[in-house]
C-alpha positions as CSV (number, residue, x, y, z in Angstrom):
1,M,0.0,0.0,0.0
2,K,0.9,3.4,-1.1
3,I,0.3,6.3,1.8
4,A,0.5,10.1,0.6
5,L,1.0,13.0,3.7
6,G,0.8,16.4,3.7
7,I,3.6,17.8,6.6
8,E,3.5,21.1,7.9
9,Y,6.7,22.0,9.8
10,N,8.8,25.0,11.6
11,G,12.7,24.3,10.3
12,C,14.3,26.1,13.0
13,N,15.0,23.2,15.3
14,Y,16.1,21.1,12.2
15,Y,19.4,20.8,10.2
16,G,17.2,20.6,6.9
17,W,15.0,17.9,5.5
18,Q,17.6,15.2,4.2
19,R,18.5,12.2,7.0
20,Q,22.2,12.7,7.6
21,S,24.9,11.9,10.0
22,I,24.1,15.2,12.0
23,S,20.7,15.5,13.6
24,P,18.0,15.9,14.0
25,T,16.1,16.6,10.8
26,I,12.6,16.4,9.7
27,Q,13.1,13.4,7.4
28,Q,14.6,11.3,10.3
29,T,11.9,12.4,12.5
30,L,9.5,11.5,10.7
31,E,10.4,7.9,9.3
32,T,11.1,7.5,13.2
33,A,7.1,8.2,13.9
34,L,5.7,6.7,11.2
35,S,7.6,3.5,11.5
36,T,6.4,3.0,15.2
37,I,3.0,3.6,13.9
38,A,3.3,1.2,11.3
39,N,5.0,-1.3,13.4
40,E,7.9,-1.7,10.6
41,S,10.7,0.4,9.3
42,I,9.0,3.4,6.8
43,R,11.0,4.9,4.3
44,I,9.6,8.2,2.8
45,Y,10.1,10.4,-0.4
46,C,9.6,13.9,-0.4
47,A,8.5,16.4,-3.3
48,G,11.5,18.8,-2.4
49,R,14.3,18.6,0.1
50,T,14.4,21.9,2.8
51,D,17.5,23.5,3.9
52,T,18.4,24.1,7.5
53,G,15.8,26.1,9.7
54,V,13.3,26.6,6.4
55,H,9.6,26.1,7.2
56,A,6.8,24.3,5.1
57,I,3.4,25.2,5.0
58,Q,2.7,22.0,3.0
59,Q,5.5,19.3,2.5
60,V,4.2,16.2,0.3
61,I,5.8,12.8,1.1
62,H,4.8,9.3,0.4
63,Y,5.9,5.7,1.2
64,E,5.0,1.8,1.3
65,T,3.8,0.2,3.9
66,S,2.4,-3.4,4.3
67,S,0.5,-1.8,7.4
68,I,-3.4,-1.6,7.0
69,R,-4.3,1.5,8.9
70,D,-7.0,4.2,8.4
71,T,-5.9,7.3,7.1
72,Q,-7.0,9.3,10.1
73,A,-4.9,6.7,11.9
74,W,-1.9,7.6,10.4
75,V,-2.5,11.5,10.9
76,R,-3.5,11.5,14.8
77,G,-1.2,8.5,15.6
78,T,1.9,9.9,13.8
79,N,1.3,13.3,15.4
80,S,0.9,11.8,18.8
81,I,4.4,10.5,18.6
82,L,6.0,13.6,16.7
83,P,7.3,17.0,18.2
84,K,5.3,20.1,18.5
85,D,7.2,21.9,15.5
86,I,6.0,18.8,13.0
87,S,2.6,18.0,12.2
88,V,0.9,15.7,9.4
89,I,-1.8,17.5,8.0
90,W,-3.7,15.1,5.9
91,A,-3.6,11.4,4.4
92,L,-4.7,9.2,1.7
93,E,-4.3,6.1,-0.1
94,S,-2.4,7.2,-3.3
95,K,-2.3,5.5,-6.6
96,D,0.7,2.8,-7.5
97,D,2.0,5.4,-9.9
98,F,2.4,8.3,-7.6
99,H,5.9,9.8,-6.4
100,A,6.3,12.8,-4.2
101,R,9.0,14.3,-6.1
102,F,8.6,12.8,-9.9
103,S,4.9,13.2,-10.0
104,A,4.8,16.9,-8.8
105,E,4.5,19.5,-12.0
106,Q,5.1,22.7,-9.9
107,R,6.7,23.8,-6.7
108,T,5.4,26.8,-4.6
109,Y,7.2,28.8,-2.1
110,Q,7.1,32.0,-0.3
111,Y,9.6,34.3,1.3
112,L,8.3,36.6,4.2
113,I,10.0,39.6,5.4
114,L,9.2,41.9,8.1
115,N,10.4,45.3,7.2
116,R,10.5,47.8,10.2
117,P,12.9,49.4,12.9
118,A,11.9,47.0,15.6
119,R,13.0,43.2,15.1
120,P,10.5,40.5,15.7
121,A,9.9,38.5,18.8
122,I,6.7,36.3,18.2
123,F,8.0,35.8,14.4
124,N,11.7,35.2,15.2
125,G,12.7,32.7,13.5
126,L,10.0,32.6,11.0
127,A,10.5,35.7,9.1
128,S,13.4,37.5,7.5
129,W,13.7,40.9,9.3
130,E,15.1,43.9,7.7
131,S,14.9,47.4,9.9
132,R,16.1,49.7,6.7
133,P,13.1,50.8,4.1
134,I,12.9,48.4,1.0
135,D,12.1,50.1,-2.1
136,L,9.4,47.3,-3.5
137,V,8.8,49.0,-6.6
138,K,12.3,48.3,-7.9
139,M,12.4,44.7,-6.5
140,K,9.1,44.3,-8.5
141,Q,11.4,45.6,-11.5
142,A,13.8,43.4,-10.8
143,S,12.2,40.4,-10.6
144,T,10.4,40.4,-14.0
145,C,13.8,38.8,-15.9
146,F,13.5,35.7,-13.8
147,I,10.2,34.7,-15.5
148,G,10.3,32.0,-17.7
149,Q,12.9,29.3,-18.8
150,H,16.8,30.4,-17.8
151,D,20.2,28.9,-16.7
152,F,20.1,29.8,-13.0
153,T,23.6,28.8,-12.5
154,S,24.2,32.1,-10.9
155,Y,21.3,31.5,-8.3
156,R,22.5,28.2,-6.9
157,S,24.6,26.8,-4.3
158,I,28.2,25.8,-5.3
159,A,27.3,22.8,-3.6
160,C,24.1,21.7,-5.8
161,Q,24.2,18.7,-7.1
162,A,21.2,19.3,-9.8
163,N,22.2,17.6,-13.4
164,S,21.2,20.9,-15.1
165,P,20.9,24.6,-13.9
166,I,17.5,25.0,-16.2
167,R,14.3,25.9,-14.5
168,T,11.2,27.3,-15.5
169,I,9.6,30.3,-13.2
170,H,5.8,30.2,-14.0
171,D,4.8,33.0,-11.8
172,F,6.7,35.6,-9.7
173,E,4.7,38.0,-7.2
174,I,6.0,40.4,-4.6
175,D,3.2,42.0,-2.7
176,K,3.2,44.0,0.9
177,W,0.6,44.3,3.8
178,E,1.5,46.9,6.1
179,D,5.3,45.7,7.4
180,W,4.9,42.7,6.0
181,I,6.9,41.9,2.4
182,V,5.8,38.4,0.7
183,I,7.7,37.0,-2.0
184,T,5.8,34.2,-4.0
185,L,7.7,31.9,-6.4
186,S,6.2,29.0,-8.5
187,A,8.1,26.9,-10.6
188,N,8.6,23.5,-12.1
189,A,11.3,22.9,-10.0
190,F,14.0,24.5,-7.7
191,L,17.8,24.6,-7.2
192,H,19.5,24.3,-4.0
193,H,19.5,27.9,-2.4
194,M,17.9,29.3,-5.5
195,V,14.9,31.1,-3.7
196,R,17.0,32.7,-1.0
197,N,19.9,33.9,-3.7
198,I,17.3,35.1,-5.5
199,V,16.0,36.8,-2.7
200,G,19.2,37.9,-1.7
201,V,19.6,39.8,-4.5
202,L,16.3,41.6,-4.8
203,M,16.8,42.6,-1.3
204,T,20.1,44.1,-2.3
205,I,18.3,46.0,-5.3
206,G,15.5,47.1,-3.1
207,L,17.9,48.4,-0.5
208,G,19.4,50.8,-3.0
209,K,22.8,49.1,-3.0
210,K,22.6,48.1,-6.7
211,E,20.4,48.8,-9.9
212,V,17.2,47.2,-11.1
213,N,19.4,46.0,-13.8
214,W,21.8,43.8,-11.6
215,A,19.3,41.2,-10.9
216,S,19.5,40.0,-15.1
217,E,23.3,40.8,-15.1
218,V,23.7,38.5,-12.8
219,L,21.3,35.7,-14.1
220,A,23.3,36.4,-17.5
221,A,26.5,36.0,-16.0
222,K,25.9,32.2,-15.3
223,D,28.5,32.7,-12.5
224,R,27.7,32.2,-8.8
225,T,30.6,34.5,-7.6
226,V,28.8,37.5,-9.6
227,G,25.9,37.6,-7.0
228,G,26.7,36.0,-3.9
229,V,23.8,37.2,-2.0
230,T,22.2,34.7,0.2
231,A,18.7,35.5,1.9
232,P,18.1,33.8,5.4
233,P,16.8,30.7,5.7
234,D,14.3,32.3,8.4
235,G,11.4,33.5,6.1
236,L,11.3,30.6,3.4
237,Y,8.4,28.4,3.2
238,L,7.7,25.6,0.8
239,V,4.0,26.4,0.4
240,N,2.4,23.9,-2.1
241,I,3.2,21.2,-4.7
242,E,1.1,20.9,-7.4
243,Y,0.3,17.4,-9.2
244,P,-1.9,16.3,-11.8
245,K,-5.7,16.1,-10.7
246,R,-6.0,12.3,-10.7
247,F,-3.8,11.9,-8.1
248,S,-6.2,13.9,-5.4
249,I,-3.6,15.5,-3.9
250,P,-5.1,18.5,-1.4
251,G,-4.0,22.0,-2.1
252,A,-2.5,24.2,0.8
253,K,-2.9,27.9,2.1
254,S,-0.5,30.6,1.8
255,V,1.7,32.0,4.3
256,I,-0.5,35.0,4.1
257,E,-3.2,33.0,5.2
258,K,-1.7,31.0,7.6
259,F,-0.7,33.9,9.8
260,E,-3.6,36.2,9.0
261,I,-1.2,39.2,7.7
262,C,-3.8,40.1,5.3
263,R,-7.0,40.9,7.4
């Protein structure tokens, strides 16, 4: 039996998604909890790995098991074991050909910036903070160069292991509500640190340190050292994964709706 789960997590206390020698990680914590509920060893596959300190409104995973459980048992049982900063939101029995990563058609990330003089307390670790005024108009102008298919070599980590730097960004929006700036990017897939590197360049432009055309110049250079600006992980959220409708994977709320920033 193949099961798909929707996962929400606060990444502050974890060394990213992927199981590794250093711990704790989201994958390790989830596999331990699911193995307890299934009464057998469970290995999970995710839609997209997230880095240290990065959060998820909805990460999608799947796993195979011989254990027969009601879908709500996977939700409630697993949540009874998980720490409070990781939660299973939904569960469903998926089709045999479903794969959390390879069946995905589009992924959406949002980056949350608190732009005010005073540092955050409640949102400490949950949003990036910038005390200096940010020119939103310049950031929006600069962001247009990213839409479409491009070689994002300049915007990926030097340690990125992806075979190709070519990615297609379908949608790119920058919105503001009072002190909050929300950057939303949807693409077929993302490279390691791609969103944080893009946001880092846009914030540099918004702060007046570089001109608007610098974003496109960095993109055209196909050289990571030309940009070299990486935004903190605090404000980054994996928001949603889109799949073909036949898989019946539920949609997810945005960061804005979750935190009720726009009221």
